[in-house]
VEXMARDO-340186 format. One record per residue: residue in three letters; x, y negated, z negated of N, C-alpha, C in turn. Coordinates in steps of 0.02 Angstrom, whole numbers. Example, Ala and Ser with C-alpha at 12.3 -4.5 7.8 and 13.67 -1.06 7.14 Angstrom:
BEGIN
+------+--------+---------+--------+---------+----------+--------+--------+---------+--------+
: resn : n_east : n_north :   n_up : ca_east : ca_north :  ca_up : c_east : c_north :   c_up :
+------+--------+---------+--------+---------+----------+--------+--------+---------+--------+
:  ALA :    660 :     284 :   -390 :     615 :      225 :   -390 :    660 :     165 :   -390 :
:  SER :    642 :     112 :   -354 :     684 :       53 :   -357 :    645 :      -2 :   -394 :
+------+--------+---------+--------+---------+----------+--------+--------+---------+--------+
This chain:
BEGIN
+------+--------+---------+--------+---------+----------+--------+--------+---------+--------+
: resn : n_east : n_north :   n_up : ca_east : ca_north :  ca_up : c_east : c_north :   c_up :
+------+--------+---------+--------+---------+----------+--------+--------+---------+--------+
:  UNK :   6100 :   -4667 :  -3759 :    6032 :    -4673 :  -3785 :   6025 :   -4738 :  -3825 :
:  UNK :   5973 :   -4776 :  -3809 :    5960 :    -4839 :  -3844 :   5909 :   -4826 :  -3900 :
:  UNK :   5926 :   -4847 :  -3960 :    5882 :    -4838 :  -4017 :   5839 :   -4901 :  -4024 :
:  UNK :   5773 :   -4893 :  -4026 :    5727 :    -4949 :  -4030 :   5727 :   -4979 :  -4100 :
:  UNK :   5708 :   -5043 :  -4106 :    5703 :    -5075 :  -4172 :   5659 :   -5036 :  -4222 :
:  UNK :   5600 :   -5010 :  -4202 :    5560 :    -4971 :  -4250 :   5598 :   -4911 :  -4276 :
:  UNK :   5635 :   -4876 :  -4232 :    5672 :    -4818 :  -4254 :   5730 :   -4838 :  -4300 :
:  UNK :   5760 :   -4896 :  -4287 :    5814 :    -4921 :  -4331 :   5786 :   -4932 :  -4401 :
:  UNK :   5726 :   -4960 :  -4406 :    5695 :    -4971 :  -4472 :   5682 :   -4905 :  -4507 :
:  UNK :   5660 :   -4855 :  -4469 :    5647 :    -4789 :  -4498 :   5712 :   -4758 :  -4524 :
:  UNK :   5765 :   -4764 :  -4484 :    5830 :    -4738 :  -4506 :   5856 :   -4776 :  -4567 :
:  UNK :   5841 :   -4841 :  -4570 :    5861 :    -4881 :  -4628 :   5827 :   -4854 :  -4690 :
:  UNK :   5763 :   -4834 :  -4684 :    5727 :    -4807 :  -4741 :   5761 :   -4743 :  -4767 :
:  UNK :   5785 :   -4702 :  -4722 :    5821 :    -4642 :  -4743 :   5887 :   -4661 :  -4776 :
:  UNK :   5921 :   -4711 :  -4749 :    5985 :    -4733 :  -4777 :   5977 :   -4763 :  -4847 :
:  UNK :   5917 :   -4787 :  -4863 :    5904 :    -4815 :  -4929 :   5897 :   -4762 :  -4983 :
:  UNK :   5889 :   -4699 :  -4964 :    5880 :    -4645 :  -5013 :   5941 :   -4639 :  -5059 :
:  UNK :   6002 :   -4631 :  -5032 :    6060 :    -4627 :  -5078 :   6071 :   -4692 :  -5118 :
:  UNK :   6050 :   -4749 :  -5090 :    6055 :    -4812 :  -5127 :   6009 :   -4809 :  -5189 :
:  UNK :   5949 :   -4782 :  -5180 :    5903 :    -4774 :  -5236 :   5933 :   -4729 :  -5290 :
:  UNK :   5962 :   -4674 :  -5269 :    5993 :    -4627 :  -5317 :   6049 :   -4661 :  -5355 :
:  UNK :   6090 :   -4699 :  -5319 :    6147 :    -4734 :  -5351 :   6122 :   -4782 :  -5404 :
:  UNK :   6075 :   -4825 :  -5387 :    6049 :    -4873 :  -5436 :   6015 :   -4839 :  -5495 :
:  UNK :   5982 :   -4783 :  -5482 :    5946 :    -4747 :  -5534 :   5993 :   -4726 :  -5591 :
:  UNK :   6054 :   -4707 :  -5573 :    6101 :    -4681 :  -5623 :   6149 :   -4734 :  -5650 :
:  UNK :   6143 :   -4795 :  -5625 :    6186 :    -4848 :  -5652 :   6159 :   -4871 :  -5720 :
:  UNK :   6202 :   -4888 :  -5767 :    6180 :    -4913 :  -5832 :   6153 :   -4984 :  -5827 :
:  UNK :   6114 :   -5003 :  -5876 :    6088 :    -5071 :  -5879 :   6016 :   -5076 :  -5855 :
:  UNK :   5978 :   -5121 :  -5887 :    5908 :    -5128 :  -5869 :   5898 :   -5156 :  -5799 :
:  UNK :   5948 :   -5193 :  -5774 :    5943 :    -5221 :  -5707 :   5938 :   -5167 :  -5654 :
:  UNK :   5965 :   -5107 :  -5670 :    5964 :    -5052 :  -5621 :   5893 :   -5030 :  -5607 :
:  UNK :   5849 :   -5033 :  -5657 :    5779 :    -5014 :  -5647 :   5746 :   -5060 :  -5596 :
:  UNK :   5758 :   -5125 :  -5604 :    5730 :    -5173 :  -5557 :   5759 :   -5162 :  -5487 :
:  UNK :   5823 :   -5146 :  -5484 :    5855 :    -5133 :  -5420 :   5822 :   -5073 :  -5385 :
:  UNK :   5806 :   -5022 :  -5424 :    5771 :    -4963 :  -5396 :   5704 :   -4983 :  -5366 :
:  UNK :   5668 :   -5025 :  -5402 :    5602 :    -5047 :  -5377 :   5610 :   -5087 :  -5312 :
:  UNK :   5660 :   -5130 :  -5310 :    5673 :    -5171 :  -5250 :   5688 :   -5125 :  -5191 :
:  UNK :   5730 :   -5074 :  -5202 :    5747 :    -5028 :  -5148 :   5685 :   -4990 :  -5124 :
:  UNK :   5644 :   -4968 :  -5172 :    5584 :    -4929 :  -5155 :   5534 :   -4973 :  -5118 :
:  UNK :   5525 :   -5034 :  -5140 :    5479 :    -5080 :  -5106 :   5505 :   -5097 :  -5036 :
:  UNK :   5570 :   -5106 :  -5030 :    5599 :    -5120 :  -4964 :   5586 :   -5062 :  -4917 :
:  UNK :   5592 :   -5001 :  -4943 :    5578 :    -4942 :  -4902 :   5504 :   -4941 :  -4880 :
:  UNK :   5460 :   -4960 :  -4926 :    5388 :    -4963 :  -4910 :   5374 :   -5016 :  -4857 :
:  UNK :   5410 :   -5072 :  -4860 :    5401 :    -5125 :  -4811 :   5424 :   -5101 :  -4742 :
:  UNK :   5480 :   -5066 :  -4739 :    5504 :    -5039 :  -4675 :   5454 :   -4988 :  -4647 :
:  UNK :   5420 :   -4953 :  -4692 :    5370 :    -4904 :  -4670 :   5313 :   -4940 :  -4633 :
:  UNK :   5292 :   -4996 :  -4659 :    5240 :    -5035 :  -4625 :   5268 :   -5068 :  -4562 :
:  UNK :   5328 :   -5096 :  -4568 :    5356 :    -5136 :  -4513 :   5372 :   -5093 :  -4452 :
:  UNK :   5398 :   -5032 :  -4461 :    5416 :    -4992 :  -4402 :   5354 :   -4974 :  -4362 :
:  UNK :   5299 :   -4958 :  -4396 :    5237 :    -4943 :  -4361 :   5209 :   -5004 :  -4326 :
:  UNK :   5212 :   -5061 :  -4359 :    5187 :    -5123 :  -4330 :   5226 :   -5142 :  -4268 :
:  UNK :   5293 :   -5138 :  -4273 :    5335 :    -5156 :  -4216 :   5326 :   -5107 :  -4158 :
:  UNK :   5319 :   -5043 :  -4175 :    5311 :    -4993 :  -4122 :   5249 :   -5006 :  -4081 :
:  UNK :   5195 :   -5026 :  -4115 :    5132 :    -5042 :  -4079 :   5138 :   -5109 :  -4043 :
:  UNK :   5168 :   -5158 :  -4076 :    5173 :    -5225 :  -4047 :   5218 :   -5227 :  -3986 :
:  UNK :   5273 :   -5189 :  -3989 :    5322 :    -5190 :  -3935 :   5310 :   -5134 :  -3884 :
:  UNK :   5259 :   -5094 :  -3896 :    5245 :    -5038 :  -3850 :   5302 :   -4987 :  -3849 :
:  UNK :   5332 :   -4974 :  -3909 :    5389 :    -4929 :  -3912 :   5374 :   -4868 :  -3955 :
:  UNK :   5312 :   -4845 :  -3952 :    5294 :    -4784 :  -3987 :   5323 :   -4724 :  -3949 :
:  UNK :   5353 :   -4678 :  -3986 :    5385 :    -4620 :  -3954 :   5372 :   -4558 :  -3995 :
:  UNK :   5382 :   -4500 :  -3964 :    5374 :    -4437 :  -3999 :   5425 :   -4431 :  -4056 :
:  UNK :   5487 :   -4453 :  -4042 :    5538 :    -4450 :  -4094 :   5521 :   -4494 :  -4153 :
:  UNK :   5497 :   -4554 :  -4138 :    5477 :    -4600 :  -4192 :   5419 :   -4572 :  -4232 :
:  UNK :   5371 :   -4542 :  -4197 :    5313 :    -4512 :  -4232 :   5335 :   -4455 :  -4277 :
:  UNK :   5388 :   -4419 :  -4256 :    5414 :    -4365 :  -4298 :   5454 :   -4391 :  -4357 :
:  UNK :   5497 :   -4441 :  -4343 :    5544 :    -4465 :  -4394 :   5511 :   -4505 :  -4449 :
:  UNK :   5459 :   -4544 :  -4432 :    5428 :    -4589 :  -4481 :   5401 :   -4552 :  -4542 :
:  UNK :   5359 :   -4500 :  -4535 :    5336 :    -4465 :  -4595 :   5391 :   -4427 :  -4631 :
:  UNK :   5442 :   -4405 :  -4594 :    5498 :    -4371 :  -4626 :   5534 :   -4419 :  -4673 :
:  UNK :   5546 :   -4480 :  -4650 :    5579 :    -4530 :  -4692 :   5538 :   -4545 :  -4754 :
:  UNK :   5472 :   -4551 :  -4746 :    5428 :    -4563 :  -4803 :   5434 :   -4508 :  -4855 :
:  UNK :   5431 :   -4446 :  -4832 :    5431 :    -4389 :  -4878 :   5498 :   -4381 :  -4913 :
:  UNK :   5553 :   -4396 :  -4877 :    5619 :    -4392 :  -4909 :   5623 :   -4442 :  -4966 :
:  UNK :   5601 :   -4504 :  -4954 :    5604 :    -4556 :  -5005 :   5560 :   -4539 :  -5065 :
:  UNK :   5498 :   -4518 :  -5052 :    5451 :    -4502 :  -5106 :   5475 :   -4442 :  -5146 :
:  UNK :   5497 :   -4389 :  -5112 :    5520 :    -4329 :  -5146 :   5581 :   -4344 :  -5189 :
:  UNK :   5627 :   -4383 :  -5163 :    5687 :    -4401 :  -5201 :   5669 :   -4441 :  -5263 :
:  UNK :   5625 :   -4490 :  -5256 :    5604 :    -4530 :  -5313 :   5571 :   -4487 :  -5366 :
:  UNK :   5528 :   -4441 :  -5347 :    5494 :    -4398 :  -5395 :   5543 :   -4351 :  -5431 :
:  UNK :   5591 :   -4325 :  -5394 :    5642 :    -4282 :  -5425 :   5680 :   -4320 :  -5478 :
:  UNK :   5699 :   -4381 :  -5463 :    5735 :    -4423 :  -5511 :   5692 :   -4437 :  -5572 :
:  UNK :   5628 :   -4452 :  -5561 :    5584 :    -4469 :  -5616 :   5569 :   -4409 :  -5660 :
:  UNK :   5564 :   -4350 :  -5631 :    5551 :    -4290 :  -5670 :   5607 :   -4277 :  -5720 :
:  UNK :   5668 :   -4285 :  -5699 :    5724 :    -4271 :  -5744 :   5731 :   -4324 :  -5799 :
:  UNK :   5701 :   -4383 :  -5789 :    5704 :    -4436 :  -5840 :   5645 :   -4433 :  -5889 :
:  UNK :   5594 :   -4395 :  -5870 :    5533 :    -4393 :  -5912 :   5549 :   -4364 :  -5981 :
:  UNK :   5524 :   -4397 :  -6033 :    5538 :    -4376 :  -6102 :   5477 :   -4349 :  -6138 :
:  UNK :   5417 :   -4363 :  -6113 :    5356 :    -4337 :  -6144 :   5313 :   -4303 :  -6091 :
:  UNK :   5279 :   -4250 :  -6113 :    5235 :    -4213 :  -6067 :   5273 :   -4194 :  -6003 :
:  UNK :   5334 :   -4168 :  -6013 :    5376 :    -4153 :  -5956 :   5344 :   -4104 :  -5907 :
:  UNK :   5311 :   -4052 :  -5934 :    5281 :    -4000 :  -5891 :   5225 :   -4030 :  -5849 :
:  UNK :   5183 :   -4070 :  -5880 :    5127 :    -4101 :  -5844 :   5152 :   -4147 :  -5789 :
:  UNK :   5203 :   -4186 :  -5805 :    5232 :    -4232 :  -5756 :   5263 :   -4194 :  -5698 :
:  UNK :   5297 :   -4139 :  -5714 :    5329 :    -4099 :  -5662 :   5277 :   -4066 :  -5617 :
:  UNK :   5222 :   -4042 :  -5647 :    5169 :    -4011 :  -5608 :   5137 :   -4061 :  -5560 :
:  UNK :   5123 :   -4121 :  -5586 :    5094 :    -4174 :  -5543 :   5141 :   -4190 :  -5485 :
:  UNK :   5206 :   -4195 :  -5499 :    5254 :    -4210 :  -5446 :   5258 :   -4153 :  -5396 :
:  UNK :   5257 :   -4091 :  -5421 :    5260 :    -4033 :  -5376 :   5198 :   -4030 :  -5332 :
:  UNK :   5140 :   -4048 :  -5359 :    5079 :    -4049 :  -5319 :   5086 :   -4098 :  -5261 :
:  UNK :   5112 :   -4158 :  -5276 :    5120 :    -4209 :  -5224 :   5169 :   -4187 :  -5170 :
:  UNK :   5227 :   -4162 :  -5191 :    5277 :    -4140 :  -5142 :   5253 :   -4079 :  -5103 :
:  UNK :   5222 :   -4031 :  -5139 :    5197 :    -3971 :  -5106 :   5143 :   -3987 :  -5055 :
:  UNK :   5100 :   -4034 :  -5071 :    5048 :    -4054 :  -5024 :   5077 :   -4084 :  -4962 :
:  UNK :   5129 :   -4127 :  -4971 :    5160 :    -4159 :  -4913 :   5190 :   -4107 :  -4866 :
:  UNK :   5223 :   -4057 :  -4894 :    5252 :    -4004 :  -4853 :   5198 :   -3964 :  -4817 :
:  UNK :   5145 :   -3947 :  -4854 :    5091 :    -3907 :  -4826 :   5056 :   -3942 :  -4769 :
:  UNK :   5036 :   -4005 :  -4780 :    4999 :    -4041 :  -4729 :   5043 :   -4058 :  -4670 :
:  UNK :   5107 :   -4072 :  -4682 :    5153 :    -4085 :  -4626 :   5159 :   -4023 :  -4582 :
:  UNK :   5166 :   -3965 :  -4613 :    5171 :    -3902 :  -4575 :   5106 :   -3889 :  -4537 :
:  UNK :   5049 :   -3903 :  -4571 :    4984 :    -3893 :  -4539 :   4977 :   -3938 :  -4478 :
:  UNK :   4996 :   -4002 :  -4486 :    4991 :    -4049 :  -4430 :   5035 :   -4027 :  -4371 :
:  UNK :   5095 :   -4002 :  -4387 :    5141 :    -3980 :  -4335 :   5111 :   -3921 :  -4297 :
:  UNK :   5083 :   -3873 :  -4333 :    5053 :    -3815 :  -4300 :   4992 :   -3835 :  -4258 :
:  UNK :   4949 :   -3876 :  -4286 :    4890 :    -3898 :  -4249 :   4908 :   -3938 :  -4187 :
:  UNK :   4963 :   -3976 :  -4192 :    4986 :    -4014 :  -4134 :   5008 :   -3967 :  -4079 :
:  UNK :   5040 :   -3912 :  -4098 :    5064 :    -3864 :  -4048 :   5007 :   -3831 :  -4010 :
:  UNK :   4950 :   -3823 :  -4043 :    4893 :    -3790 :  -4011 :   4841 :   -3840 :  -3987 :
:  UNK :   4858 :   -3905 :  -3989 :    4814 :    -3956 :  -3963 :   4755 :   -3974 :  -4007 :
:  UNK :   4761 :   -3965 :  -4072 :    4705 :    -3979 :  -4118 :   4725 :   -4029 :  -4171 :
:  UNK :   4772 :   -4073 :  -4157 :    4798 :    -4120 :  -4207 :   4745 :   -4169 :  -4233 :
:  UNK :   4693 :   -4181 :  -4193 :    4640 :    -4229 :  -4213 :   4604 :   -4205 :  -4276 :
:  UNK :   4608 :   -4141 :  -4291 :    4572 :    -4114 :  -4349 :   4601 :   -4139 :  -4415 :
:  UNK :   4663 :   -4160 :  -4415 :    4694 :    -4183 :  -4477 :   4717 :   -4256 :  -4471 :
:  UNK :   4677 :   -4297 :  -4439 :    4692 :    -4368 :  -4436 :   4686 :   -4398 :  -4506 :
:  UNK :   4720 :   -4453 :  -4518 :    4723 :    -4482 :  -4585 :   4654 :   -4502 :  -4609 :
:  UNK :   4637 :   -4483 :  -4671 :    4572 :    -4498 :  -4700 :   4579 :   -4553 :  -4753 :
:  UNK :   4522 :   -4580 :  -4774 :    4524 :    -4632 :  -4826 :   4549 :   -4604 :  -4892 :
:  UNK :   4537 :   -4539 :  -4904 :    4561 :    -4508 :  -4966 :   4637 :   -4507 :  -4965 :
:  UNK :   4666 :   -4489 :  -4907 :    4738 :    -4488 :  -4901 :   4769 :   -4557 :  -4910 :
:  UNK :   4736 :   -4608 :  -4882 :    4762 :    -4676 :  -4889 :   4758 :   -4699 :  -4962 :
:  UNK :   4703 :   -4681 :  -4996 :    4696 :    -4699 :  -5067 :   4748 :   -4664 :  -5109 :
:  UNK :   4760 :   -4601 :  -5094 :    4811 :    -4562 :  -5129 :   4880 :   -4595 :  -5121 :
:  UNK :   4895 :   -4616 :  -5060 :    4959 :    -4647 :  -5047 :   4967 :   -4712 :  -5087 :
:  UNK :   4914 :   -4751 :  -5091 :    4916 :    -4814 :  -5128 :   4931 :   -4802 :  -5202 :
:  UNK :   4895 :   -4754 :  -5232 :    4908 :    -4736 :  -5303 :   4978 :   -4709 :  -5312 :
:  UNK :   4999 :   -4666 :  -5266 :    5064 :    -4634 :  -5271 :   5121 :   -4684 :  -5268 :
:  UNK :   5119 :   -4729 :  -5220 :    5173 :    -4777 :  -5212 :   5175 :   -4826 :  -5270 :
:  UNK :   5116 :   -4848 :  -5293 :    5113 :    -4893 :  -5351 :   5140 :   -4859 :  -5413 :
:  UNK :   5121 :   -4796 :  -5422 :    5144 :    -4758 :  -5480 :   5220 :   -4752 :  -5481 :
:  UNK :   5249 :   -4735 :  -5424 :    5322 :    -4727 :  -5421 :   5357 :   -4793 :  -5435 :
:  UNK :   5330 :   -4848 :  -5409 :    5359 :    -4913 :  -5424 :   5359 :   -4929 :  -5498 :
:  UNK :   5302 :   -4916 :  -5531 :    5297 :    -4928 :  -5603 :   5346 :   -4883 :  -5641 :
:  UNK :   5349 :   -4820 :  -5622 :    5392 :    -4772 :  -5658 :   5466 :   -4787 :  -5647 :
:  UNK :   5484 :   -4812 :  -5589 :    5554 :    -4830 :  -5578 :   5574 :   -4889 :  -5621 :
:  UNK :   5528 :   -4937 :  -5629 :    5544 :    -4995 :  -5672 :   5548 :   -4973 :  -5745 :
:  UNK :   5499 :   -4935 :  -5767 :    5501 :    -4899 :  -5832 :   5494 :   -4944 :  -5893 :
:  UNK :   5529 :   -4999 :  -5895 :    5530 :    -5041 :  -5956 :   5464 :   -5079 :  -5963 :
:  UNK :   5443 :   -5088 :  -6026 :    5383 :    -5126 :  -6039 :   5393 :   -5199 :  -6021 :
:  UNK :   5339 :   -5231 :  -5999 :    5339 :    -5303 :  -5986 :   5296 :   -5336 :  -6039 :
:  UNK :   5329 :   -5356 :  -6093 :    5292 :    -5383 :  -6150 :   5251 :   -5328 :  -6182 :
:  UNK :   5185 :   -5338 :  -6185 :    5142 :    -5288 :  -6215 :   5115 :   -5238 :  -6164 :
:  UNK :   5135 :   -5245 :  -6101 :    5110 :    -5201 :  -6048 :   5154 :   -5138 :  -6044 :
:  UNK :   5125 :   -5078 :  -6056 :    5164 :    -5015 :  -6054 :   5172 :   -4991 :  -5982 :
:  UNK :   5222 :   -5016 :  -5949 :    5232 :    -5001 :  -5877 :   5238 :   -4926 :  -5863 :
:  UNK :   5280 :   -4891 :  -5901 :    5290 :    -4820 :  -5889 :   5226 :   -4780 :  -5900 :
:  UNK :   5188 :   -4797 :  -5952 :    5126 :    -4761 :  -5966 :   5075 :   -4772 :  -5910 :
:  UNK :   5070 :   -4834 :  -5886 :    5024 :    -4848 :  -5830 :   5047 :   -4809 :  -5768 :
:  UNK :   5113 :   -4806 :  -5758 :    5139 :    -4768 :  -5701 :   5121 :   -4695 :  -5705 :
:  UNK :   5123 :   -4667 :  -5765 :    5105 :    -4596 :  -5773 :   5032 :   -4585 :  -5757 :
:  UNK :   4989 :   -4629 :  -5782 :    4917 :    -4622 :  -5767 :   4904 :   -4627 :  -5692 :
:  UNK :   4938 :   -4673 :  -5660 :    4929 :    -4680 :  -5588 :   4954 :   -4618 :  -5551 :
:  UNK :   5009 :   -4589 :  -5575 :    5036 :    -4529 :  -5543 :   4989 :   -4470 :  -5550 :
:  UNK :   4959 :   -4462 :  -5610 :    4912 :    -4407 :  -5620 :   4850 :   -4416 :  -5577 :
:  UNK :   4829 :   -4479 :  -5569 :    4773 :    -4494 :  -5525 :   4791 :   -4477 :  -5453 :
:  UNK :   4852 :   -4495 :  -5433 :    4876 :    -4480 :  -5366 :   4878 :   -4404 :  -5354 :
:  UNK :   4898 :   -4366 :  -5405 :    4901 :    -4293 :  -5398 :   4830 :   -4265 :  -5388 :
:  UNK :   4781 :   -4292 :  -5424 :    4712 :    -4269 :  -5416 :   4687 :   -4286 :  -5346 :
:  UNK :   4702 :   -4346 :  -5323 :    4682 :    -4366 :  -5255 :   4719 :   -4324 :  -5202 :
:  UNK :   4780 :   -4304 :  -5219 :    4819 :    -4261 :  -5174 :   4784 :   -4195 :  -5162 :
:  UNK :   4760 :   -4164 :  -5217 :    4724 :    -4101 :  -5210 :   4660 :   -4111 :  -5170 :
:  UNK :   4625 :   -4166 :  -5183 :    4563 :    -4180 :  -5147 :   4577 :   -4189 :  -5072 :
:  UNK :   4628 :   -4229 :  -5056 :    4642 :    -4242 :  -4985 :   4665 :   -4178 :  -4950 :
:  UNK :   4703 :   -4136 :  -4986 :    4725 :    -4073 :  -4956 :   4665 :   -4028 :  -4941 :
:  UNK :   4617 :   -4027 :  -4987 :    4556 :    -3988 :  -4976 :   4518 :   -4015 :  -4915 :
:  UNK :   4514 :   -4081 :  -4908 :    4480 :    -4112 :  -4851 :   4513 :   -4091 :  -4786 :
:  UNK :   4579 :   -4094 :  -4784 :    4615 :    -4076 :  -4723 :   4608 :   -4001 :  -4707 :
:  UNK :   4615 :   -3959 :  -4758 :    4610 :    -3887 :  -4747 :   4539 :   -3867 :  -4726 :
:  UNK :   4490 :   -3900 :  -4756 :    4421 :    -3886 :  -4737 :   4408 :   -3905 :  -4664 :
:  UNK :   4436 :   -3962 :  -4644 :    4428 :    -3984 :  -4574 :   4462 :   -3936 :  -4526 :
:  UNK :   4520 :   -3911 :  -4545 :    4558 :    -3867 :  -4501 :   4540 :   -3794 :  -4506 :
:  UNK :   4497 :   -3776 :  -4555 :    4483 :    -3706 :  -4568 :   4455 :   -3668 :  -4508 :
:  UNK :   4409 :   -3697 :  -4468 :    4385 :    -3660 :  -4410 :   4441 :   -3637 :  -4363 :
:  UNK :   4493 :   -3678 :  -4357 :    4549 :    -3659 :  -4315 :   4594 :   -3609 :  -4351 :
:  UNK :   4606 :   -3621 :  -4416 :    4649 :    -3577 :  -4455 :   4620 :   -3506 :  -4456 :
:  UNK :   4554 :   -3501 :  -4463 :    4522 :    -3435 :  -4469 :   4507 :   -3402 :  -4401 :
:  UNK :   4522 :   -3438 :  -4346 :    4510 :    -3410 :  -4280 :   4556 :   -3350 :  -4269 :
:  UNK :   4527 :   -3293 :  -4255 :    4566 :    -3231 :  -4248 :   4618 :   -3234 :  -4193 :
:  UNK :   4607 :   -3278 :  -4143 :    4655 :    -3283 :  -4089 :   4723 :   -3306 :  -4112 :
:  UNK :   4725 :   -3344 :  -4168 :    4788 :    -3369 :  -4193 :   4822 :   -3321 :  -4242 :
:  UNK :   4792 :   -3262 :  -4250 :    4821 :    -3213 :  -4296 :   4839 :   -3148 :  -4259 :
:  UNK :   4838 :   -3150 :  -4193 :    4857 :    -3092 :  -4155 :   4933 :   -3083 :  -4157 :
:  UNK :   4955 :   -3021 :  -4159 :    5026 :    -3006 :  -4162 :   5057 :   -3008 :  -4092 :
:  UNK :   5119 :   -3031 :  -4089 :    5155 :    -3028 :  -4026 :   5181 :   -2957 :  -4015 :
:  UNK :   5185 :   -2937 :  -3953 :    5210 :    -2870 :  -3938 :   5284 :   -2864 :  -3952 :
:  UNK :   5321 :   -2917 :  -3938 :    5392 :    -2916 :  -3951 :   5417 :   -2987 :  -3961 :
:  UNK :   5482 :   -2994 :  -3976 :    5512 :    -3059 :  -3989 :   5511 :   -3103 :  -3927 :
:  UNK :   5521 :   -3074 :  -3868 :    5523 :    -3113 :  -3807 :   5456 :   -3147 :  -3794 :
:  UNK :   5401 :   -3111 :  -3807 :    5335 :    -3140 :  -3797 :   5323 :   -3199 :  -3844 :
:  UNK :   5346 :   -3191 :  -3907 :    5338 :    -3245 :  -3956 :   5379 :   -3306 :  -3935 :
:  UNK :   5441 :   -3296 :  -3912 :    5484 :    -3351 :  -3892 :   5455 :   -3387 :  -3831 :
:  UNK :   5426 :   -3349 :  -3785 :    5397 :    -3379 :  -3725 :   5336 :   -3422 :  -3743 :
:  UNK :   5297 :   -3398 :  -3792 :    5237 :    -3434 :  -3812 :   5254 :   -3498 :  -3849 :
:  UNK :   5303 :   -3495 :  -3893 :    5322 :    -3554 :  -3933 :   5362 :   -3604 :  -3892 :
:  UNK :   5394 :   -3580 :  -3839 :    5436 :    -3625 :  -3798 :   5393 :   -3668 :  -3751 :
:  UNK :   5334 :   -3645 :  -3734 :    5293 :    -3680 :  -3686 :   5275 :   -3751 :  -3706 :
:  UNK :   5253 :   -3762 :  -3770 :    5236 :    -3831 :  -3790 :   5295 :   -3878 :  -3786 :
:  UNK :   5356 :   -3852 :  -3803 :    5415 :    -3895 :  -3803 :   5432 :   -3918 :  -3733 :
:  UNK :   5419 :   -3875 :  -3682 :    5430 :    -3894 :  -3613 :   5384 :   -3951 :  -3593 :
:  UNK :   5322 :   -3948 :  -3617 :    5273 :    -4001 :  -3601 :   5295 :   -4066 :  -3633 :
:  UNK :   5322 :   -4062 :  -3693 :    5342 :    -4123 :  -3728 :   5399 :   -4158 :  -3691 :
:  UNK :   5447 :   -4119 :  -3665 :    5502 :    -4149 :  -3630 :   5479 :   -4181 :  -3565 :
:  UNK :   5426 :   -4154 :  -3537 :    5403 :    -4180 :  -3473 :   5369 :   -4247 :  -3480 :
:  UNK :   5342 :   -4261 :  -3540 :    5305 :    -4323 :  -3551 :   5352 :   -4383 :  -3558 :
+------+--------+---------+--------+---------+----------+--------+--------+---------+--------+
């Protein structure tokens, strides 16, 4: 199996996760800057793998699956690290982080289910989601650096950005759930299977179609 350049960049982003953790726990102020560099590099690979996949015509089902997984692993890891370092308003910070991570899991699961039943267009990326991502990534960068730059309170600004991102997270989740609600509430998707074999046959059908493509 040949791994395409876009997929290599996505795998690199996953490989940067333990590097971020290592730098986070190293002593010295330089480690904070190193964390930011690693996080920014991961963000650059996130843009680059999508750009290359479109430019080189190498978009694949595996790449479409792996790309958001890599993003969520990096973001969730960074938030976990930041929660344990928080010294003020720990509960509020933890709740905001949990909202962001919980939303990512929920919407990812929703997208996967809608894709299986052919309704993935209902949860296409919205401007609210893009704005949330911008605030979220900027907040994490500020919080990883943590140290003040002269009179600029970097960590405090990062916290405000994170709380804003959490609010936008709830808004975007409501937008997605509202869009998907007609399908979610459709009684046809809540019918019980007669037995395990019927359920396995139903869930196996989409995967056969995917392999055929």
